[in-house]
C-alpha positions as CSV (number, residue, x, y, z in Angstrom):
1,M,31.0,3.5,33.9
2,S,31.0,7.1,34.2
3,E,27.8,8.8,34.8
4,D,26.6,12.2,33.7
5,P,27.0,14.4,36.8
6,H,23.4,15.7,36.3
7,S,21.8,12.2,36.2
8,S,20.2,10.4,39.0
9,A,21.0,7.0,40.5
10,P,19.2,4.0,39.2
11,A,15.5,4.6,39.8
12,T,13.8,2.5,42.5
13,T,10.4,3.8,41.8
14,P,8.4,1.4,39.5
15,H,7.3,2.9,36.2
16,D,5.1,1.5,33.6
17,H,7.5,2.1,30.7
18,A,11.1,2.7,29.9
19,V,12.9,3.7,26.7
20,V,16.6,3.6,26.2
21,W,18.5,5.2,23.4
22,I,22.0,3.7,23.2
23,D,25.2,3.9,21.2
24,H,28.8,3.1,22.1
25,E,29.3,6.5,23.6
26,Q,26.2,7.0,25.8
27,A,22.9,5.7,26.9
28,R,19.9,7.9,27.6
29,V,17.3,6.1,29.8
30,F,13.8,7.4,30.5
31,L,11.5,5.7,33.0
32,F,8.0,7.1,32.7
33,D,4.3,6.7,33.2
34,A,1.4,8.9,32.3
35,G,2.3,11.6,34.7
36,Q,6.1,11.8,35.1
37,A,9.5,10.8,33.6
38,E,12.9,10.2,35.2
39,E,15.9,10.5,33.0
40,S,19.5,9.3,33.4
41,H,22.5,9.2,31.2
42,V,25.2,6.4,31.3
43,H,28.6,6.6,29.7
44,P,31.1,3.7,29.3
45,E,34.2,3.9,31.5
46,H,36.4,4.1,28.4
47,A,34.7,5.8,25.5
48,K,35.1,3.9,22.3
49,H,36.7,5.6,19.3
50,H,35.9,4.7,15.8
51,I,38.2,1.9,14.7
52,H,39.3,1.6,11.1
53,H,39.9,-1.8,9.7
54,K,42.9,-2.0,7.5
55,A,43.5,-4.5,4.7
56,N,45.6,-7.5,5.7
57,S,45.3,-6.7,9.4
58,I,44.2,-9.1,12.1
59,G,40.8,-8.5,13.8
60,S,37.4,-7.3,12.7
61,G,38.0,-3.6,13.3
62,H,35.2,-3.5,15.9
63,A,35.6,-2.3,19.4
64,P,35.1,-5.1,22.0
65,E,31.8,-5.2,23.9
66,D,31.8,-3.2,27.2
67,S,29.8,-5.6,29.5
68,A,30.0,-3.3,32.5
69,Y,28.4,-0.5,30.5
70,Y,25.5,-2.7,29.3
71,R,25.0,-4.1,32.8
72,D,24.7,-0.6,34.2
73,V,22.2,0.4,31.5
74,S,20.1,-2.7,32.1
75,A,20.1,-2.0,35.8
76,R,18.4,1.3,35.0
77,L,15.6,-0.5,33.3
78,Q,14.7,-2.9,36.1
79,G,11.7,-1.0,37.4
80,A,9.8,-0.9,34.1
81,R,7.0,-3.1,33.1
82,A,7.8,-2.7,29.4
83,V,10.9,-1.5,27.7
84,L,11.6,0.0,24.3
85,V,15.3,-0.3,23.1
86,T,16.4,2.2,20.5
87,G,19.6,3.5,18.9
88,P,21.3,4.1,15.6
89,A,23.4,1.0,15.2
90,G,24.6,-2.2,16.9
91,A,24.9,-1.1,20.5
92,K,21.1,-1.7,21.0
93,F,21.6,-5.4,20.0
94,E,24.6,-5.7,22.3
95,L,22.6,-4.4,25.1
96,V,19.8,-6.9,24.4
97,K,22.4,-9.8,24.3
98,C,23.8,-8.7,27.7
99,I,20.2,-8.6,29.1
100,E,19.5,-12.1,27.7
101,R,22.7,-13.4,29.4
102,E,22.4,-11.6,32.7
103,A,18.8,-10.5,33.3
104,P,16.5,-12.9,31.4
105,Q,13.5,-11.6,33.4
106,L,14.1,-8.2,31.9
107,R,14.4,-9.6,28.4
108,A,10.8,-10.8,28.7
109,R,9.8,-7.2,29.2
110,I,11.5,-5.8,26.1
111,D,8.5,-4.7,23.9
112,A,10.5,-3.7,20.8
113,I,13.9,-2.9,19.4
114,Q,13.8,0.1,17.0
115,T,16.5,1.9,15.0
116,L,16.4,5.7,15.7
117,D,19.1,8.0,14.6
118,H,19.8,10.8,17.1
119,P,16.6,12.2,18.5
120,T,16.5,14.9,21.1
121,D,15.4,13.9,24.6
122,G,11.9,15.3,23.9
123,E,11.6,13.5,20.6
124,L,12.7,10.2,22.1
125,L,10.2,10.5,25.0
126,A,7.4,11.5,22.5
127,Y,8.3,8.5,20.3
128,A,8.2,6.1,23.2
129,R,4.9,7.4,24.5
130,K,3.4,7.0,21.1
131,H,4.8,3.5,20.8
132,F,3.5,2.4,24.1
133,R,0.0,3.9,23.6
134,A,-0.3,1.6,20.5
135,S,1.4,-1.4,22.1
136,D,-0.6,-1.2,25.3
137,R,-3.8,-0.9,23.3
138,M,-2.8,-4.1,21.3
139,R,-2.0,-6.0,24.5
140,S,-5.3,-5.1,26.1
141,Q,-7.2,-6.3,23.0
142,S,-5.4,-9.6,22.9
143,R,-6.4,-10.5,26.5
């Protein structure tokens, strides 16, 4: 994986919540609680380019899964009590499949998987905070 030069190493400080926005070119991870947020960006080692499927050709036309990329992203989520996984397309589901295989204890902490197009960092964090306010309220009522 190549990491954004301005991002931090995987967080070791526990946070209540995490949100990840992921596609095949980058992942933006926010670990946050009521008072603070830590952000990191992760990029796959070899960025995927759009693959066109041609008639009568072998293969699906899809790029293969980059397991190392998804493992690196899931490592960034380990300190969170609850995780929201977002993104515009299939990469969010590939991340969840990787987590199911390699970090089942983290899979149990995934609160929701949501489709989001391309929010800014501020929009993503605001969306996640709103999501977890409602989700935490529902969890506390069901106890």
